[in-house]
N, CA, C and O atoms as a Tinker XYZ file with bonds, in Angstrom:
   496  protein
     1  N     38.121000  -37.338000  -61.827000    73     2
     2  CA    37.750000  -36.706000  -63.087000    64     1     3
     3  C     37.139000  -35.338000  -62.799000    63     2     4     5
     4  O     36.228000  -35.223000  -61.979000    81     3
     5  N     37.634000  -34.312000  -63.464000    73     3     6
     6  CA    37.115000  -32.953000  -63.288000    64     5     7
     7  C     35.869000  -32.745000  -64.127000    63     6     8     9
     8  O     35.839000  -33.077000  -65.312000    81     7
     9  N     34.863000  -32.204000  -63.513000    73     7    10
    10  CA    33.632000  -31.904000  -64.241000    64     9    11
    11  C     33.791000  -30.545000  -64.910000    63    10    12    13
    12  O     34.396000  -29.641000  -64.334000    81    11
    13  N     33.251000  -30.388000  -66.129000    73    11    14
    14  CA    33.439000  -29.124000  -66.851000    64    13    15
    15  C     32.828000  -27.917000  -66.143000    63    14    16    17
    16  O     33.305000  -26.796000  -66.320000    81    15
    17  N     31.801000  -28.122000  -65.360000    73    15    18
    18  CA    31.167000  -27.001000  -64.662000    64    17    19
    19  C     31.697000  -26.821000  -63.250000    63    18    20    21
    20  O     31.168000  -26.009000  -62.491000    81    19
    21  N     32.756000  -27.580000  -62.880000    73    19    22
    22  CA    33.352000  -27.421000  -61.570000    64    21    23
    23  C     32.578000  -28.151000  -60.493000    63    22    24    25
    24  O     31.704000  -28.970000  -60.775000    81    23
    25  N     32.915000  -27.839000  -59.259000    73    23    26
    26  CA    32.262000  -28.458000  -58.107000    64    25    27
    27  C     31.957000  -27.375000  -57.079000    63    26    28    29
    28  O     32.436000  -26.245000  -57.179000    81    27
    29  N     31.170000  -27.736000  -56.113000    73    27    30
    30  CA    30.867000  -26.824000  -55.007000    64    29    31
    31  C     30.201000  -25.539000  -55.452000    63    30    32    33
    32  O     29.300000  -25.543000  -56.290000    81    31
    33  N     30.664000  -24.430000  -54.872000    73    31    34
    34  CA    30.054000  -23.131000  -55.151000    64    33    35
    35  C     30.247000  -22.705000  -56.610000    63    34    36    37
    36  O     29.395000  -22.020000  -57.176000    81    35
    37  N     31.367000  -23.110000  -57.217000    73    35    38
    38  CA    31.600000  -22.776000  -58.624000    64    37    39
    39  C     30.517000  -23.388000  -59.506000    63    38    40    41
    40  O     29.996000  -22.730000  -60.407000    81    39
    41  N     30.179000  -24.652000  -59.243000    73    39    42
    42  CA    29.134000  -25.320000  -60.013000    64    41    43
    43  C     27.789000  -24.639000  -59.806000    63    42    44    45
    44  O     27.033000  -24.447000  -60.758000    81    43
    45  N     27.494000  -24.277000  -58.573000    73    43    46
    46  CA    26.215000  -23.616000  -58.272000    64    45    47
    47  C     26.142000  -22.267000  -58.999000    63    46    48    49
    48  O     25.102000  -21.922000  -59.558000    81    47
    49  N     27.234000  -21.511000  -58.992000    73    47    50
    50  CA    27.256000  -20.231000  -59.686000    64    49    51
    51  C     27.067000  -20.426000  -61.189000    63    50    52    53
    52  O     26.282000  -19.712000  -61.813000    81    51
    53  N     27.782000  -21.391000  -61.772000    73    51    54
    54  CA    27.649000  -21.644000  -63.213000    64    53    55
    55  C     26.239000  -22.123000  -63.561000    63    54    56    57
    56  O     25.702000  -21.763000  -64.609000    81    55
    57  N     25.642000  -22.930000  -62.690000    73    55    58
    58  CA    24.268000  -23.372000  -62.917000    64    57    59
    59  C     23.307000  -22.195000  -62.877000    63    58    60    61
    60  O     22.359000  -22.138000  -63.661000    81    59
    61  N     23.544000  -21.259000  -61.972000    73    59    62
    62  CA    22.690000  -20.067000  -61.883000    64    61    63
    63  C     22.813000  -19.225000  -63.149000    63    62    64    65
    64  O     21.819000  -18.684000  -63.634000    81    63
    65  N     24.026000  -19.113000  -63.683000    73    63    66
    66  CA    24.230000  -18.366000  -64.927000    64    65    67
    67  C     23.480000  -19.046000  -66.071000    63    66    68    69
    68  O     22.843000  -18.373000  -66.881000    81    67
    69  N     23.551000  -20.376000  -66.140000    73    67    70
    70  CA    22.824000  -21.114000  -67.185000    64    69    71
    71  C     21.319000  -20.926000  -67.040000    63    70    72    73
    72  O     20.607000  -20.795000  -68.036000    81    71
    73  N     20.839000  -20.911000  -65.806000    73    71    74
    74  CA    19.413000  -20.692000  -65.551000    64    73    75
    75  C     18.990000  -19.315000  -66.047000    63    74    76    77
    76  O     17.962000  -19.173000  -66.708000    81    75
    77  N     19.779000  -18.318000  -65.729000    73    75    78
    78  CA    19.510000  -16.950000  -66.174000    64    77    79
    79  C     19.470000  -16.886000  -67.706000    63    78    80    81
    80  O     18.571000  -16.276000  -68.286000    81    79
    81  N     20.447000  -17.518000  -68.347000    73    79    82
    82  CA    20.486000  -17.541000  -69.819000    64    81    83
    83  C     19.269000  -18.272000  -70.388000    63    82    84    85
    84  O     18.713000  -17.864000  -71.408000    81    83
    85  N     18.865000  -19.339000  -69.730000    73    83    86
    86  CA    17.704000  -20.102000  -70.193000    64    85    87
    87  C     16.422000  -19.281000  -70.141000    63    86    88    89
    88  O     15.637000  -19.282000  -71.089000    81    87
    89  N     16.215000  -18.580000  -69.029000    73    87    90
    90  CA    15.037000  -17.715000  -68.933000    64    89    91
    91  C     15.105000  -16.599000  -69.979000    63    90    92    93
    92  O     14.099000  -16.259000  -70.603000    81    91
    93  N     16.296000  -16.036000  -70.161000    73    91    94
    94  CA    16.459000  -14.980000  -71.164000    64    93    95
    95  C     16.156000  -15.471000  -72.570000    63    94    96    97
    96  O     15.490000  -14.782000  -73.344000    81    95
    97  N     16.644000  -16.662000  -72.899000    73    95    98
    98  CA    16.387000  -17.230000  -74.229000    64    97    99
    99  C     14.891000  -17.489000  -74.424000    63    98   100   101
   100  O     14.343000  -17.217000  -75.492000    81    99
   101  N     14.243000  -18.012000  -73.396000    73    99   102
   102  CA    12.807000  -18.273000  -73.491000    64   101   103
   103  C     12.034000  -16.973000  -73.695000    63   102   104   105
   104  O     11.109000  -16.922000  -74.505000    81   103
   105  N     12.406000  -15.934000  -72.972000    73   103   106
   106  CA    11.717000  -14.648000  -73.105000    64   105   107
   107  C     11.952000  -14.020000  -74.478000    63   106   108   109
   108  O     11.038000  -13.434000  -75.059000    81   107
   109  N     13.162000  -14.142000  -74.989000    73   107   110
   110  CA    13.489000  -13.538000  -76.295000    64   109   111
   111  C     12.902000  -14.297000  -77.471000    63   110   112   113
   112  O     12.441000  -13.689000  -78.437000    81   111
   113  N     12.916000  -15.622000  -77.395000    73   111   114
   114  CA    12.641000  -16.426000  -78.586000    64   113   115
   115  C     11.322000  -17.195000  -78.565000    63   114   116   117
   116  O     10.933000  -17.754000  -79.590000    81   115
   117  N     10.640000  -17.242000  -77.454000    73   115   118
   118  CA     9.446000  -18.094000  -77.355000    64   117   119
   119  C      8.202000  -17.292000  -76.977000    63   118   120   121
   120  O      8.001000  -16.939000  -75.815000    81   119
   121  N      7.383000  -17.015000  -77.973000    73   119   122
   122  CA     6.143000  -16.263000  -77.737000    64   121   123
   123  C      5.223000  -17.013000  -76.773000    63   122   124   125
   124  O      4.584000  -16.398000  -75.919000    81   123
   125  N      5.156000  -18.323000  -76.907000    73   123   126
   126  CA     4.281000  -19.111000  -76.027000    64   125   127
   127  C      4.715000  -18.965000  -74.571000    63   126   128   129
   128  O      3.871000  -18.854000  -73.682000    81   127
   129  N      6.024000  -18.964000  -74.318000    73   127   130
   130  CA     6.503000  -18.793000  -72.947000    64   129   131
   131  C      6.134000  -17.416000  -72.415000    63   130   132   133
   132  O      5.708000  -17.286000  -71.268000    81   131
   133  N      6.294000  -16.388000  -73.243000    73   131   134
   134  CA     5.921000  -15.033000  -72.810000    64   133   135
   135  C      4.436000  -14.957000  -72.493000    63   134   136   137
   136  O      4.049000  -14.333000  -71.506000    81   135
   137  N      3.600000  -15.582000  -73.313000    73   135   138
   138  CA     2.158000  -15.564000  -73.079000    64   137   139
   139  C      1.805000  -16.302000  -71.791000    63   138   140   141
   140  O      0.975000  -15.836000  -71.010000    81   139
   141  N      2.436000  -17.448000  -71.573000    73   139   142
   142  CA     2.128000  -18.220000  -70.375000    64   141   143
   143  C      2.700000  -17.559000  -69.123000    63   142   144   145
   144  O      2.124000  -17.682000  -68.042000    81   143
   145  N      3.813000  -16.870000  -69.257000    73   143   146
   146  CA     4.358000  -16.112000  -68.135000    64   145   147
   147  C      3.420000  -14.961000  -67.765000    63   146   148   149
   148  O      3.213000  -14.678000  -66.585000    81   147
   149  N      2.858000  -14.303000  -68.776000    73   147   150
   150  CA     1.878000  -13.254000  -68.524000    64   149   151
   151  C      0.641000  -13.833000  -67.834000    63   150   152   153
   152  O      0.119000  -13.246000  -66.886000    81   151
   153  N      0.182000  -14.980000  -68.315000    73   151   154
   154  CA    -0.955000  -15.652000  -67.684000    64   153   155
   155  C     -0.650000  -15.961000  -66.223000    63   154   156   157
   156  O     -1.489000  -15.746000  -65.349000    81   155
   157  N      0.555000  -16.465000  -65.961000    73   155   158
   158  CA     0.947000  -16.779000  -64.587000    64   157   159
   159  C      1.008000  -15.508000  -63.732000    63   158   160   161
   160  O      0.592000  -15.513000  -62.574000    81   159
   161  N      1.525000  -14.432000  -64.308000    73   159   162
   162  CA     1.599000  -13.163000  -63.568000    64   161   163
   163  C      0.210000  -12.633000  -63.235000    63   162   164   165
   164  O      0.018000  -12.004000  -62.194000    81   163
   165  N     -0.752000  -12.881000  -64.106000    73   163   166
   166  CA    -2.126000  -12.437000  -63.844000    64   165   167
   167  C     -2.843000  -13.355000  -62.859000    63   166   168   169
   168  O     -3.587000  -12.888000  -61.995000    81   167
   169  N     -2.615000  -14.674000  -62.992000    73   167   170
   170  CA    -3.353000  -15.620000  -62.160000    64   169   171
   171  C     -2.756000  -15.819000  -60.771000    63   170   172   173
   172  O     -3.466000  -16.230000  -59.852000    81   171
   173  N     -1.488000  -15.541000  -60.603000    73   171   174
   174  CA    -0.872000  -15.737000  -59.284000    64   173   175
   175  C     -1.529000  -14.861000  -58.213000    63   174   176   177
   176  O     -1.860000  -15.374000  -57.144000    81   175
   177  N     -1.731000  -13.568000  -58.457000    73   175   178
   178  CA    -2.450000  -12.770000  -57.442000    64   177   179
   179  C     -3.886000  -13.257000  -57.231000    63   178   180   181
   180  O     -4.408000  -13.188000  -56.119000    81   179
   181  N     -4.509000  -13.739000  -58.275000    73   179   182
   182  CA    -5.865000  -14.281000  -58.155000    64   181   183
   183  C     -5.868000  -15.459000  -57.188000    63   182   184   185
   184  O     -6.813000  -15.644000  -56.421000    81   183
   185  N     -4.794000  -16.258000  -57.233000    73   183   186
   186  CA    -4.697000  -17.419000  -56.345000    64   185   187
   187  C     -4.801000  -17.009000  -54.883000    63   186   188   189
   188  O     -5.443000  -17.698000  -54.091000    81   187
   189  N     -4.173000  -15.888000  -54.518000    73   187   190
   190  CA    -4.229000  -15.428000  -53.134000    64   189   191
   191  C     -5.631000  -14.985000  -52.743000    63   190   192   193
   192  O     -5.999000  -15.039000  -51.569000    81   191
   193  N     -6.400000  -14.556000  -53.708000    73   191   194
   194  CA    -7.767000  -14.108000  -53.445000    64   193   195
   195  C     -8.743000  -15.281000  -53.340000    63   194   196   197
   196  O     -9.616000  -15.280000  -52.472000    81   195
   197  N     -8.603000  -16.288000  -54.220000    73   195   198
   198  CA    -9.598000  -17.353000  -54.276000    64   197   199
   199  C     -9.256000  -18.573000  -53.427000    63   198   200   201
   200  O    -10.130000  -19.395000  -53.154000    81   199
   201  N     -8.013000  -18.702000  -53.009000    73   199   202
   202  CA    -7.627000  -19.876000  -52.223000    64   201   203
   203  C     -8.278000  -19.829000  -50.847000    63   202   204   205
   204  O     -8.267000  -18.801000  -50.171000    81   203
   205  N     -8.837000  -20.950000  -50.453000    73   203   206
   206  CA    -9.469000  -21.033000  -49.143000    64   205   207
   207  C     -8.543000  -21.614000  -48.087000    63   206   208   209
   208  O     -8.762000  -21.424000  -46.891000    81   207
   209  N     -7.501000  -22.326000  -48.529000    73   207   210
   210  CA    -6.525000  -22.900000  -47.599000    64   209   211
   211  C     -5.125000  -22.686000  -48.156000    63   210   212   213
   212  O     -4.944000  -22.364000  -49.331000    81   211
   213  N     -4.141000  -22.873000  -47.285000    73   211   214
   214  CA    -2.757000  -22.787000  -47.748000    64   213   215
   215  C     -2.449000  -23.864000  -48.780000    63   214   216   217
   216  O     -1.712000  -23.624000  -49.736000    81   215
   217  N     -3.010000  -25.040000  -48.584000    73   215   218
   218  CA    -2.790000  -26.138000  -49.533000    64   217   219
   219  C     -3.375000  -25.802000  -50.903000    63   218   220   221
   220  O     -2.762000  -26.086000  -51.932000    81   219
   221  N     -4.540000  -25.208000  -50.910000    73   219   222
   222  CA    -5.151000  -24.825000  -52.182000    64   221   223
   223  C     -4.332000  -23.732000  -52.855000    63   222   224   225
   224  O     -4.154000  -23.759000  -54.073000    81   223
   225  N     -3.835000  -22.778000  -52.089000    73   223   226
   226  CA    -2.976000  -21.733000  -52.644000    64   225   227
   227  C     -1.730000  -22.351000  -53.282000    63   226   228   229
   228  O     -1.332000  -21.979000  -54.386000    81   227
   229  N     -1.138000  -23.282000  -52.581000    73   227   230
   230  CA     0.046000  -23.957000  -53.108000    64   229   231
   231  C     -0.282000  -24.693000  -54.404000    63   230   232   233
   232  O      0.495000  -24.640000  -55.357000    81   231
   233  N     -1.403000  -25.365000  -54.449000    73   231   234
   234  CA    -1.813000  -26.085000  -55.659000    64   233   235
   235  C     -2.047000  -25.125000  -56.823000    63   234   236   237
   236  O     -1.661000  -25.420000  -57.954000    81   235
   237  N     -2.666000  -23.998000  -56.561000    73   235   238
   238  CA    -2.904000  -22.999000  -57.605000    64   237   239
   239  C     -1.584000  -22.486000  -58.177000    63   238   240   241
   240  O     -1.422000  -22.400000  -59.395000    81   239
   241  N     -0.654000  -22.151000  -57.307000    73   239   242
   242  CA     0.633000  -21.623000  -57.764000    64   241   243
   243  C      1.456000  -22.713000  -58.444000    63   242   244   245
   244  O      2.093000  -22.462000  -59.466000    81   243
   245  N      1.445000  -23.917000  -57.883000    73   243   246
   246  CA     2.199000  -25.015000  -58.498000    64   245   247
   247  C      1.679000  -25.364000  -59.892000    63   246   248   249
   248  O      2.458000  -25.743000  -60.767000    81   247
   249  N      0.375000  -25.239000  -60.102000    73   247   250
   250  CA    -0.155000  -25.527000  -61.440000    64   249   251
   251  C      0.406000  -24.537000  -62.462000    63   250   252   253
   252  O      0.671000  -24.912000  -63.604000    81   251
   253  N      0.587000  -23.281000  -62.062000    73   251   254
   254  CA     1.178000  -22.285000  -62.965000    64   253   255
   255  C      2.655000  -22.589000  -63.220000    63   254   256   257
   256  O      3.131000  -22.476000  -64.350000    81   255
   257  N      3.373000  -22.974000  -62.167000    73   255   258
   258  CA     4.781000  -23.329000  -62.335000    64   257   259
   259  C      4.939000  -24.563000  -63.220000    63   258   260   261
   260  O      5.879000  -24.654000  -64.009000    81   259
   261  N      4.016000  -25.509000  -63.083000    73   259   262
   262  CA     4.036000  -26.694000  -63.943000    64   261   263
   263  C      3.879000  -26.302000  -65.407000    63   262   264   265
   264  O      4.559000  -26.847000  -66.277000    81   263
   265  N      2.994000  -25.367000  -65.674000    73   263   266
   266  CA     2.792000  -24.894000  -67.043000    64   265   267
   267  C      4.074000  -24.257000  -67.584000    63   266   268   269
   268  O      4.482000  -24.550000  -68.708000    81   267
   269  N      4.704000  -23.397000  -66.802000    73   267   270
   270  CA     5.938000  -22.751000  -67.250000    64   269   271
   271  C      7.057000  -23.769000  -67.448000    63   270   272   273
   272  O      7.808000  -23.691000  -68.421000    81   271
   273  N      7.166000  -24.711000  -66.536000    73   271   274
   274  CA     8.172000  -25.757000  -66.657000    64   273   275
   275  C      7.969000  -26.570000  -67.926000    63   274   276   277
   276  O      8.920000  -26.847000  -68.657000    81   275
   277  N      6.732000  -26.946000  -68.180000    73   275   278
   278  CA     6.428000  -27.751000  -69.362000    64   277   279
   279  C      6.731000  -26.979000  -70.636000    63   278   280   281
   280  O      7.249000  -27.544000  -71.599000    81   279
   281  N      6.412000  -25.698000  -70.646000    73   279   282
   282  CA     6.704000  -24.873000  -71.826000    64   281   283
   283  C      8.208000  -24.741000  -72.044000    63   282   284   285
   284  O      8.672000  -24.774000  -73.183000    81   283
   285  N      8.968000  -24.592000  -70.970000    73   283   286
   286  CA    10.428000  -24.515000  -71.102000    64   285   287
   287  C     10.997000  -25.806000  -71.683000    63   286   288   289
   288  O     11.851000  -25.764000  -72.569000    81   287
   289  N     10.533000  -26.944000  -71.195000    73   287   290
   290  CA    11.016000  -28.232000  -71.721000    64   289   291
   291  C     10.601000  -28.398000  -73.172000    63   290   292   293
   292  O     11.396000  -28.856000  -73.993000    81   291
   293  N      9.361000  -28.032000  -73.503000    73   291   294
   294  CA     8.901000  -28.121000  -74.882000    64   293   295
   295  C      9.724000  -27.211000  -75.797000    63   294   296   297
   296  O     10.103000  -27.616000  -76.896000    81   295
   297  N      9.995000  -26.003000  -75.356000    73   295   298
   298  CA    10.791000  -25.070000  -76.156000    64   297   299
   299  C     12.211000  -25.588000  -76.350000    63   298   300   301
   300  O     12.778000  -25.459000  -77.435000    81   299
   301  N     12.783000  -26.170000  -75.306000    73   299   302
   302  CA    14.131000  -26.744000  -75.423000    64   301   303
   303  C     14.132000  -27.902000  -76.414000    63   302   304   305
   304  O     15.052000  -28.035000  -77.221000    81   303
   305  N     13.107000  -28.733000  -76.351000    73   303   306
   306  CA    12.986000  -29.859000  -77.273000    64   305   307
   307  C     12.865000  -29.370000  -78.714000    63   306   308   309
   308  O     13.501000  -29.918000  -79.614000    81   307
   309  N     12.052000  -28.344000  -78.930000    73   307   310
   310  CA    11.888000  -27.803000  -80.274000    64   309   311
   311  C     13.182000  -27.180000  -80.784000    63   310   312   313
   312  O     13.525000  -27.344000  -81.955000    81   311
   313  N     13.907000  -26.465000  -79.921000    73   311   314
   314  CA    15.178000  -25.867000  -80.329000    64   313   315
   315  C     16.191000  -26.949000  -80.694000    63   314   316   317
   316  O     16.919000  -26.824000  -81.678000    81   315
   317  N     16.229000  -27.989000  -79.906000    73   315   318
   318  CA    17.148000  -29.091000  -80.185000    64   317   319
   319  C     16.781000  -29.783000  -81.497000    63   318   320   321
   320  O     17.657000  -30.088000  -82.306000    81   319
   321  N     15.497000  -30.027000  -81.706000    73   319   322
   322  CA    15.051000  -30.662000  -82.952000    64   321   323
   323  C     15.391000  -29.793000  -84.157000    63   322   324   325
   324  O     15.829000  -30.303000  -85.189000    81   323
   325  N     15.191000  -28.485000  -84.029000    73   323   326
   326  CA    15.509000  -27.576000  -85.131000    64   325   327
   327  C     17.011000  -27.507000  -85.385000    63   326   328   329
   328  O     17.439000  -27.321000  -86.524000    81   327
   329  N     17.814000  -27.656000  -84.335000    73   327   330
   330  CA    19.267000  -27.656000  -84.505000    64   329   331
   331  C     19.731000  -28.910000  -85.241000    63   330   332   333
   332  O     20.729000  -28.883000  -85.962000    81   331
   333  N     19.008000  -29.996000  -85.054000    73   331   334
   334  CA    19.362000  -31.248000  -85.732000    64   333   335
   335  C     19.008000  -31.171000  -87.211000    63   334   336   337
   336  O     19.814000  -31.524000  -88.072000    81   335
   337  N     17.781000  -30.701000  -87.499000    73   335   338
   338  CA    17.367000  -30.604000  -88.900000    64   337   339
   339  C     16.099000  -29.770000  -89.002000    63   338   340   341
   340  O     15.174000  -29.913000  -88.202000    81   339
   341  N     16.075000  -28.896000  -90.003000    73   339   342
   342  CA    14.858000  -28.125000  -90.281000    64   341   343
   343  C     14.004000  -28.816000  -91.337000    63   342   344   345
   344  O     12.872000  -28.407000  -91.594000    81   343
   345  N     14.549000  -29.860000  -91.946000    73   343   346
   346  CA    13.787000  -30.628000  -92.930000    64   345   347
   347  C     12.811000  -31.542000  -92.200000    63   346   348   349
   348  O     12.991000  -31.867000  -91.027000    81   347
   349  N     11.780000  -31.945000  -92.924000    73   347   350
   350  CA    10.786000  -32.832000  -92.316000    64   349   351
   351  C     11.449000  -34.139000  -91.899000    63   350   352   353
   352  O     12.133000  -34.795000  -92.685000    81   351
   353  N     11.225000  -34.494000  -90.636000    73   351   354
   354  CA    11.723000  -35.746000  -90.095000    64   353   355
   355  C     10.624000  -36.289000  -89.202000    63   354   356   357
   356  O     10.192000  -35.619000  -88.264000    81   355
   357  N     10.173000  -37.495000  -89.490000    73   355   358
   358  CA     9.034000  -38.051000  -88.764000    64   357   359
   359  C      9.283000  -38.127000  -87.257000    63   358   360   361
   360  O      8.399000  -37.790000  -86.468000    81   359
   361  N     10.470000  -38.564000  -86.853000    73   359   362
   362  CA    10.748000  -38.699000  -85.423000    64   361   363
   363  C     10.870000  -37.348000  -84.733000    63   362   364   365
   364  O     10.375000  -37.176000  -83.619000    81   363
   365  N     11.522000  -36.388000  -85.382000    73   363   366
   366  CA    11.602000  -35.049000  -84.789000    64   365   367
   367  C     10.218000  -34.415000  -84.717000    63   366   368   369
   368  O      9.889000  -33.747000  -83.737000    81   367
   369  N      9.417000  -34.621000  -85.741000    73   367   370
   370  CA     8.047000  -34.108000  -85.719000    64   369   371
   371  C      7.231000  -34.732000  -84.601000    63   370   372   373
   372  O      6.448000  -34.057000  -83.933000    81   371
   373  N      7.423000  -36.014000  -84.411000    73   371   374
   374  CA     6.713000  -36.705000  -83.336000    64   373   375
   375  C      7.146000  -36.159000  -81.970000    63   374   376   377
   376  O      6.311000  -35.949000  -81.090000    81   375
   377  N      8.435000  -35.934000  -81.799000    73   375   378
   378  CA     8.942000  -35.385000  -80.536000    64   377   379
   379  C      8.349000  -33.999000  -80.273000    63   378   380   381
   380  O      7.947000  -33.695000  -79.150000    81   379
   381  N      8.296000  -33.161000  -81.312000    73   379   382
   382  CA     7.713000  -31.826000  -81.155000    64   381   383
   383  C      6.227000  -31.910000  -80.811000    63   382   384   385
   384  O      5.734000  -31.164000  -79.965000    81   383
   385  N      5.528000  -32.815000  -81.470000    73   383   386
   386  CA     4.094000  -32.985000  -81.194000    64   385   387
   387  C      3.853000  -33.458000  -79.763000    63   386   388   389
   388  O      2.907000  -33.010000  -79.114000    81   387
   389  N      4.695000  -34.351000  -79.272000    73   387   390
   390  CA     4.537000  -34.827000  -77.897000    64   389   391
   391  C      4.827000  -33.713000  -76.900000    63   390   392   393
   392  O      4.170000  -33.622000  -75.863000    81   391
   393  N      5.804000  -32.866000  -77.205000    73   391   394
   394  CA     6.073000  -31.710000  -76.345000    64   393   395
   395  C      4.876000  -30.784000  -76.298000    63   394   396   397
   396  O      4.521000  -30.267000  -75.238000    81   395
   397  N      4.258000  -30.576000  -77.442000    73   395   398
   398  CA     3.066000  -29.738000  -77.507000    64   397   399
   399  C      1.916000  -30.366000  -76.712000    63   398   400   401
   400  O      1.168000  -29.659000  -76.037000    81   399
   401  N      1.781000  -31.672000  -76.791000    73   399   402
   402  CA     0.741000  -32.371000  -76.031000    64   401   403
   403  C      0.979000  -32.213000  -74.530000    63   402   404   405
   404  O      0.028000  -32.074000  -73.761000    81   403
   405  N      2.247000  -32.235000  -74.115000    73   403   406
   406  CA     2.572000  -32.051000  -72.694000    64   405   407
   407  C      2.152000  -30.663000  -72.218000    63   406   408   409
   408  O      1.624000  -30.513000  -71.116000    81   407
   409  N      2.387000  -29.648000  -73.053000    73   407   410
   410  CA     1.968000  -28.285000  -72.702000    64   409   411
   411  C      0.442000  -28.232000  -72.595000    63   410   412   413
   412  O     -0.094000  -27.593000  -71.689000    81   411
   413  N     -0.251000  -28.893000  -73.507000    73   411   414
   414  CA    -1.709000  -28.918000  -73.456000    64   413   415
   415  C     -2.192000  -29.527000  -72.134000    63   414   416   417
   416  O     -3.118000  -29.005000  -71.513000    81   415
   417  N     -1.571000  -30.621000  -71.707000    73   415   418
   418  CA    -1.954000  -31.251000  -70.439000    64   417   419
   419  C     -1.723000  -30.289000  -69.278000    63   418   420   421
   420  O     -2.544000  -30.217000  -68.364000    81   419
   421  N     -0.621000  -29.554000  -69.302000    73   419   422
   422  CA    -0.350000  -28.571000  -68.245000    64   421   423
   423  C     -1.406000  -27.468000  -68.242000    63   422   424   425
   424  O     -1.815000  -27.003000  -67.178000    81   423
   425  N     -1.850000  -27.045000  -69.432000    73   423   426
   426  CA    -2.913000  -26.029000  -69.526000    64   425   427
   427  C     -4.215000  -26.576000  -68.957000    63   426   428   429
   428  O     -4.942000  -25.858000  -68.271000    81   427
   429  N     -4.513000  -27.833000  -69.236000    73   427   430
   430  CA    -5.711000  -28.467000  -68.671000    64   429   431
   431  C     -5.612000  -28.497000  -67.149000    63   430   432   433
   432  O     -6.601000  -28.243000  -66.461000    81   431
   433  N     -4.431000  -28.804000  -66.617000    73   431   434
   434  CA    -4.236000  -28.819000  -65.158000    64   433   435
   435  C     -4.532000  -27.453000  -64.549000    63   434   436   437
   436  O     -5.240000  -27.359000  -63.547000    81   435
   437  N     -3.992000  -26.393000  -65.153000    73   435   438
   438  CA    -4.249000  -25.036000  -64.654000    64   437   439
   439  C     -5.750000  -24.745000  -64.709000    63   438   440   441
   440  O     -6.321000  -24.215000  -63.756000    81   439
   441  N     -6.373000  -25.091000  -65.814000    73   439   442
   442  CA    -7.806000  -24.838000  -65.986000    64   441   443
   443  C     -8.627000  -25.568000  -64.926000    63   442   444   445
   444  O     -9.541000  -24.991000  -64.337000    81   443
   445  N     -8.302000  -26.831000  -64.685000    73   443   446
   446  CA    -9.054000  -27.607000  -63.691000    64   445   447
   447  C     -8.837000  -27.072000  -62.277000    63   446   448   449
   448  O     -9.792000  -26.928000  -61.513000    81   447
   449  N     -7.598000  -26.782000  -61.930000    73   447   450
   450  CA    -7.292000  -26.319000  -60.574000    64   449   451
   451  C     -7.935000  -24.951000  -60.323000    63   450   452   453
   452  O     -8.570000  -24.743000  -59.289000    81   451
   453  N     -7.771000  -24.027000  -61.262000    73   451   454
   454  CA    -8.371000  -22.696000  -61.090000    64   453   455
   455  C     -9.888000  -22.763000  -61.203000    63   454   456   457
   456  O    -10.595000  -22.074000  -60.468000    81   455
   457  N    -10.391000  -23.585000  -62.115000    73   455   458
   458  CA   -11.839000  -23.732000  -62.247000    64   457   459
   459  C    -12.471000  -24.233000  -60.971000    63   458   460   461
   460  O    -13.507000  -23.719000  -60.549000    81   459
   461  N    -11.865000  -25.227000  -60.351000    73   459   462
   462  CA   -12.386000  -25.772000  -59.092000    64   461   463
   463  C    -12.344000  -24.726000  -57.981000    63   462   464   465
   464  O    -13.297000  -24.580000  -57.215000    81   463
   465  N    -11.224000  -24.001000  -57.903000    73   463   466
   466  CA   -11.094000  -22.977000  -56.847000    64   465   467
   467  C    -12.111000  -21.860000  -57.045000    63   466   468   469
   468  O    -12.719000  -21.392000  -56.082000    81   467
   469  N    -12.296000  -21.433000  -58.286000    73   467   470
   470  CA   -13.263000  -20.372000  -58.564000    64   469   471
   471  C    -14.675000  -20.847000  -58.256000    63   470   472   473
   472  O    -15.475000  -20.107000  -57.684000    81   471
   473  N    -14.978000  -22.090000  -58.641000    73   471   474
   474  CA   -16.299000  -22.662000  -58.362000    64   473   475
   475  C    -16.576000  -22.661000  -56.869000    63   474   476   477
   476  O    -17.638000  -22.221000  -56.429000    81   475
   477  N    -15.615000  -23.156000  -56.087000    73   475   478
   478  CA   -15.831000  -23.231000  -54.638000    64   477   479
   479  C    -15.792000  -21.874000  -53.963000    63   478   480   481
   480  O    -16.412000  -21.677000  -52.918000    81   479
   481  N    -15.071000  -20.946000  -54.550000    73   479   482
   482  CA   -14.961000  -19.622000  -53.946000    64   481   483
   483  C    -16.200000  -18.759000  -54.193000    63   482   484   485
   484  O    -16.622000  -18.005000  -53.316000    81   483
   485  N    -16.779000  -18.873000  -55.393000    73   483   486
   486  CA   -17.869000  -17.968000  -55.752000    64   485   487
   487  C    -19.234000  -18.622000  -55.918000    63   486   488   489
   488  O    -20.255000  -17.945000  -55.795000    81   487
   489  N    -19.274000  -19.904000  -56.190000    73   487   490
   490  CA   -20.549000  -20.526000  -56.513000    64   489   491
   491  C    -21.076000  -21.486000  -55.434000    63   490   492   493
   492  O    -22.192000  -21.992000  -55.551000    81   491
   493  N    -20.305000  -21.730000  -54.419000    73   491   494
   494  CA   -20.773000  -22.666000  -53.386000    64   493   495
   495  C    -21.114000  -21.926000  -52.136000    63   494   496
   496  O    -21.527000  -22.536000  -51.150000    81   495
């Protein structure tokens, strides 16, 4: 059976094109993604300054990537829900709310990881 996106290098190239389109769509249509990307761009250099170990640096950067990943999934979920129906639907509303809750948890993770690093870097 032939896969629609091909196999081997063709599939990898098509996946890269889809990735590029996905980032472009997020940048064009999602204010929250743009804000969190700006936050990541500001906090990533800070990570190199406040990290005391390579592991801590990795954790700081991964927490930012987790936030961006969660926002992308939430935005995709919201776009899909809106494509299904713009009218009030309890299940679609619940799905959107859960996506928002996931983003909140990712923000808490960034806050805790950076808060701990800043505490140990400047206050201990």
